[in-house]
N, C-alpha and C positions, 0 to 999 in steps of 0.2 A: 316522919322525915324522909325525904327522897332527894337524892342528888342527881341532877340532870333532868332531861325532859320526862314528863309523865304522859304516856299515850292516852290514858283515860281522861285527863284534864283537857288535852288537846281535842279529843273527840267531843267532849262536852262543849268546848268552846266553838267547835265547828257546827254542832247541832243547834246551838242557841245563838249563833251569830245573826245579828239583825233582829233578834226577838226582844222587842222593847218591854214586853210584859214580864220578862225575867226579873226586872227591878221590883216587881210587886211581891216577890217572895220574901218572907221574913227570914231571919237568920237560921231558924230550925229547918225550914224548907230548903234553903240553899245548902246547908250542911248535909241534909238528906240526899239532895241531888248529886253532890260530889261523892258522898259515900256509896251511893248506888252505882255510879259510874266505876268507882274503884272495884266494887264487887263484880260488876259486869266484866271487867278486865280479868279478874281472877277466874271467872267462869270460862272466859276465852282460853286461858292457860289450861284449865281443866280439860276443855275439849281437845286442845292440842296434845295433851298427855294421853287422852283416850285414843287418839289416832296412833300415837306412838306405841301404846300397848297392843292395839290391833296388829300393827306391823311386827311387833315382837312375837305375837302369837303365831303369825305366819312363818317367821324365821325359826321359831322353836319347833314347828312341825316339820320343817325341811332343814334342820340344822346339820351342817357338815362338820367334819372334824376340824378343830381349830377355830370354829365360829364362837366368839365369846358372848353368847346370848346371856349367860348368867351374870357376867360383869355388867352388862347394860341394864339388866333387871335391878341389880343392886344400886346402880347409879340413879335409875329412875325412882327407886324407892326413897333414896335420900332426897331427891327433888320433891317428891310428894310430901315427905316429912317436913321439909322447909316451908312448903306452902301451908301446911296445917299449923306449924309453929308460928307463922306470921299472922294467921287468921284467928286462932283460938283465943289469944290474949285480948282481942278486940271485943270480946263479949262484954267485958266490964265497961268499956267505954260506950258501947252501943246501948247497954242496959241503962246506963246513966242518962243517955239522951231520951230514953223512953219513960223515965220516971215521971209520975204525975206532977210533982212539984215544979218540973221544968216549964210546964204550961202556965205557971203563975206569973212568970216574967213576960210582960207584954212585949218588951223589946226583943226577946229571944223568939217568942212564938211557940205554937203548939208543936211538939215533936211528932214525927211520923211513926206510928206504932208498928208499921210493917217492916221497919228497917232491921229490927232484931231478928224477925222471921227470915228476912232476906239473908242475913249473915248466917243463920243456922242452916238454911238450905245450901248455901255455898260450902259451909264446912262439911255438910253431909255429902256433897258432891265429891269433895276431896277424900272423904272416908271411903266412898264407893270406889275411888281409884285404887286405894290400897287393896280392896277385895278383888278388883279386876286383875291387879298385878299379881296377887297370890294365885289366881287361876293360871296366869302365864307361867309362874314358877312351877305349878303342878304339871303343866304341859311339858316344860323343859325337863323336869325330873322324870316324867313318864317316858319321854323320848330317850333320855340317857339310860333308863332302866331297860328299854327295848333294845337299844344298841348293845348293852351289856349282855342281855339274854341272847342276842344273835351271836355274839362272840362265844359265849359259853356253849351254845348249841353247836357251833362249828367245831370248837375244841372237843366236845363230847363225841361228835360224829367222827372226827379224825381218830380219836382214841378207839372208838368202836370198830373202825375199819382196820386198824393195825393190831387190835387185841387178839383176834383169832390167830394171826400169823405169829405173834409173840408166843402165844400158848403152844401152838404147833411146833415152833422152833425149840421151845423149852422141852417139850416131850421128846422130840427127836434127838435132843442133846443129852438125854439121860444115859447113864453108863450101864447098858445091858445089851446082850447079844440077841439079835434076831436075824433071820435070813433076809429080811427086808433091807438091812444095811449092807449086805454083801453085793447088791446090785447098785452100782454107782448111778445108773440111769434113773433110779427112784428119786434122786435129788430133784430132778425136774418135775417129777410127780408132786413132790411136796410144794415146790414153788408154784406149780399150777393150782394146787389146792388152796394155797394162800391167796392167789389172785382171784380165784373163783369165789372164795368167801368174801373177799373185799368187795367184789362187784355185786355179790348178792346183798350185802349190807347197804351199799349205795342204792341198789334197786329198790329195796324195801323203804329206805329213807325217801327216795323220790316218789314212791307210790303213796306213802303217808304224808307227802307234802312237807317233809322236814327240810327239804332243799328248795 
């Protein structure tokens, strides 16, 4: 059942317009022709979804903060699921058309045995979409993991830069008497040591290409 125009039937009508030999088809052949056009329309939808998955792959590779690629992946997965749920139950109907006893009715005609194979190939194409979309999800998760690793690397580097200063400040704040503390100018020596250690850590990070 379909409410409204059916593009596949309109295409079949356009292709066969003026073709007087179409009337020579028996009922089975005519049903097979219509069913084949419907499956062709499903394959066109599959191709459009494949292009959408390719576009999502590119977006997942260049995803920016706030880009809801994951939401679109979920929506596309639901769309693929609806396609499969609309195709899979038709196996029973198509198998019935291919049963040998259908050929016993001369009015109906011999069924086309390749129709069931055509349906199976269409369902396989939809299943391949799910596998391709899973690859897109892996790309998205890999990109998210990379972003998280970059943030953790930055936080670790910031901690490493400030850690020597914190340690040095803790040591200098210990309650013991040294001649070093009698000279107030040594305060700037400690500050300079903190800065030098921070610059040294940044230099090593740059040399190791952590930055």
